[in-house]
C-alpha positions, 0 to 999 in steps of 0.5 A: 191425119187423127191428130191434125184433125183433133186440132180442128174440132170443138166439142161445145156445151151440148155435147156435140163435137163440130168443126172448129167454127162452128162456135157463135150461135149463128155459125153453128146454126149454119154449120148444123144446118146447112154447110156440106149439104147437097144444093140442086137449086138454081137461086141458092146455088146463085146466091151462095155465089153473090154471098161468096162474093161479096164476104170477100176482105170480110168475115162470113159471120158478117154476111150470114147474119145480112143474109135475109137483108141481100136476099130481099134486097136482091130479090131472092136471088133469082137471077132472071129479075137481077139480070133486069137490074139498072142503074136505078136499082144500083143506086138504091142499094148503094144506099142498102145500110142492110147490105154490103154498101160496095158497088163492085161487088152490087154491080158483079151481082147484075153482071153475074145473073146475066151469066148464069142465064147464058149459062141456063141456055147451054146446060139447062139449069145453073145446077146441071153446070155446077155439079158438072164439076164435082170432084170424084174424090178428095183432092190434094190441097194446093199451097203451103196450108197442106203442111198445116190443116186438114181441109185445104183452100184450093183445089185443082177444081175449084181453079178450073171453077173459077177460070171457066166462069171467068171466061163466060164474064163472071165476076168476084169469083176467084178460086178460094172463093170458088172452093169455098163455094163447093163446101158449102153446097156439098160439092164436098164434104169437108166436114172434118173426121170426128164432126158429128155432121160429116156422116150425116152430110155424107149419106146425103151426098150419097143418096143425092142424085146431081142434077142434069138437063 
């Protein structure tokens, strides 16, 4: 759908054509240097899961601008360390103005760290579990957005990933959050056709070897 894709492309003053959301300088850097590139590092994957949860009801730009604060507050998203956080840590985090001070999301992050350890026990590492969910090809949209937007917000795979993690006791990770996570971590390449970075990301994905146990 080339005409539809064109609506979601934007050429900035540097002459580079990007996906429509890469306009703000912080978002542009994130779009160009991170989004869609395959990630195999357990702590980076866990960080994104957690930050997607914190984003609920907010913009990603808000989270992105606080990301370094989150990393400092949550021990670099080392789930081995976060799993040991207690009520004193929760109280400390609730006083930290550099992050989102939402008790439910903070407690969910600690809970999810403990659940991540269980996934590591079963699969060897978190990345091996996550990359088992990589779709074979682009999946169809689920919902009405298929008629008006070139990128889905939910797919069968994101529903499956969200459901499985929920069954494992993870929190704040619904199917829409799961798909945003998949996009960011490179399980899919959703740079719009015509975006300068689509081919670059696809080349990285083709060379990437998904981790295994």
